[in-house]
C-alpha positions in Angstrom: -22.8 -24.3 -3.8 -19.4 -23.3 -5.1 -19.5 -19.5 -5.6 -17.0 -17.9 -8.0 -14.8 -15.6 -6.0 -13.7 -12.3 -7.6 -10.1 -11.5 -8.4 -9.0 -8.4 -6.5 -6.4 -5.9 -7.6 -5.9 -3.3 -4.8 -4.1 -0.4 -6.4 -3.0 2.3 -4.0 -0.8 5.3 -4.7 0.2 7.6 -1.9 -1.2 11.1 -2.3 -3.0 10.4 -5.6 -6.3 12.2 -5.6 -9.3 10.8 -7.6 -9.3 13.9 -9.8 -5.8 13.1 -11.1 -7.3 10.3 -13.3 -8.8 11.0 -16.7 -11.6 8.4 -16.4 -12.7 10.1 -13.1 -13.1 13.5 -14.7 -9.8 15.2 -15.4 -9.9 15.9 -19.1 -6.4 17.6 -19.1 -4.4 14.5 -18.6 -4.0 11.0 -20.0 -4.0 8.0 -17.7 -4.7 5.1 -20.0 -3.7 2.2 -17.7 -5.6 3.6 -14.8 -8.6 4.4 -17.0 -8.7 0.7 -18.1 -8.7 -0.3 -14.4 -11.5 2.1 -13.7 -13.6 0.8 -16.6 -13.3 -2.8 -15.4 -13.5 -2.4 -11.7 -14.5 -0.1 -8.8 -12.9 3.3 -8.3 -13.4 5.5 -5.2 -13.9 9.1 -5.9 -15.2 10.0 -2.5 -12.8 8.3 0.0 -11.5 9.7 3.2 -8.3 8.9 5.1 -8.0 8.3 8.9 -4.7 10.2 8.9 -3.0 12.7 6.6 0.3 11.0 7.2 1.3 8.1 4.9 2.2 5.3 7.3 -0.7 5.7 9.7 -3.1 6.0 6.7 -1.8 2.7 5.2 -2.0 1.0 8.6 -5.6 2.1 8.9 -6.8 1.0 5.5 -4.9 -2.3 5.8 -6.2 -3.1 9.3 -9.6 -1.3 9.2 -8.7 0.4 12.5 -8.0 4.0 13.6 -4.5 5.1 14.5 -5.6 5.3 18.1 -6.3 1.5 17.9 -3.3 0.3 16.0 -0.8 2.8 17.5 0.9 3.8 14.3 0.9 7.6 14.5 3.7 8.7 12.3 6.1 7.8 9.5 9.3 6.1 10.6 7.9 3.9 13.4 10.4 1.5 14.9 8.0 -1.4 14.3 4.5 -2.4 13.2 2.5 -4.0 16.1 2.6 -7.8 15.6 -0.9 -8.3 17.0 -2.5 -6.2 14.2 -3.9 -8.3 11.3 -3.8 -6.9 7.8 -6.7 -7.4 5.3 -4.2 -9.2 3.1 -3.5 -11.7 5.8 -7.3 -12.2 6.2 -7.6 -12.7 2.4 -4.7 -15.2 2.4 -6.5 -17.1 5.2 -9.6 -17.2 3.0 -7.7 -18.8 0.2 -6.6 -15.8 -1.9 -3.1 -15.8 -3.3 -1.8 -12.3 -2.3 1.1 -10.4 -3.8 2.7 -7.0 -3.2 4.7 -4.9 -5.6 6.0 -1.6 -4.4 6.1 -0.4 -0.8 4.4 -1.4 2.3 6.1 0.9 4.8 4.1 0.2 7.9 7.2 1.0 10.0 10.6 2.6 9.2 11.0 3.5 5.5 14.7 4.5 5.6 16.0 1.1 6.4 14.9 -2.5 5.8 11.6 -2.7 7.6 10.9 -5.8 9.6 8.2 -7.7 7.7 5.0 -8.3 9.6 2.8 -11.4 9.1 1.2 -9.8 6.1 -0.3 -12.7 4.1 1.7 -12.0 0.9 3.1 -15.0 -0.9 4.8 -12.9 -3.6 6.6 -9.9 -2.1 8.6 -7.5 -4.4 9.1 -4.8 -1.8 10.8 -1.5 -2.2 12.8 -0.5 0.8 13.0 3.1 -0.4 16.4 2.9 -2.1 18.6 5.9 -2.5 20.1 6.9 -5.8 23.5 5.7 -4.5 22.0 2.3 -3.8 20.3 2.1 -7.2 23.5 2.9 -9.1 25.5 0.5 -6.9 27.8 3.3 -5.8 29.6 3.5 -2.5 30.1 6.7 -0.6 33.5 7.8 0.8 33.7 8.9 4.3 36.5 10.8 6.1 
């Protein structure tokens, strides 16, 4: 039997609470694109994080492991442990075509992060550019 596999869109915004989306109950704002995603998929309005800090939280939901297990405890880690396997790598191994647009930041966010074996075929990664880098400007020193 050849079962139809679902398409998966994993949308994650740092520090966005469920009650900042109109479709999930906030009548004071308009979030048309997010409302359309909620209407056609699954939205979590009662989710909990393993860490209040961004990088360890991302490492936890992408590995399914606690910070004490993956050893990512803070933002700005020098590296992401190579032995950790991301859910996106597992999906790619199962035949999914994975893509990332935005940031991953499982290690240092100020500089170009060394990419882990993440399973993404398409990778449009933001290295947290500064305004100077965005405008193509150079800074004078001395």
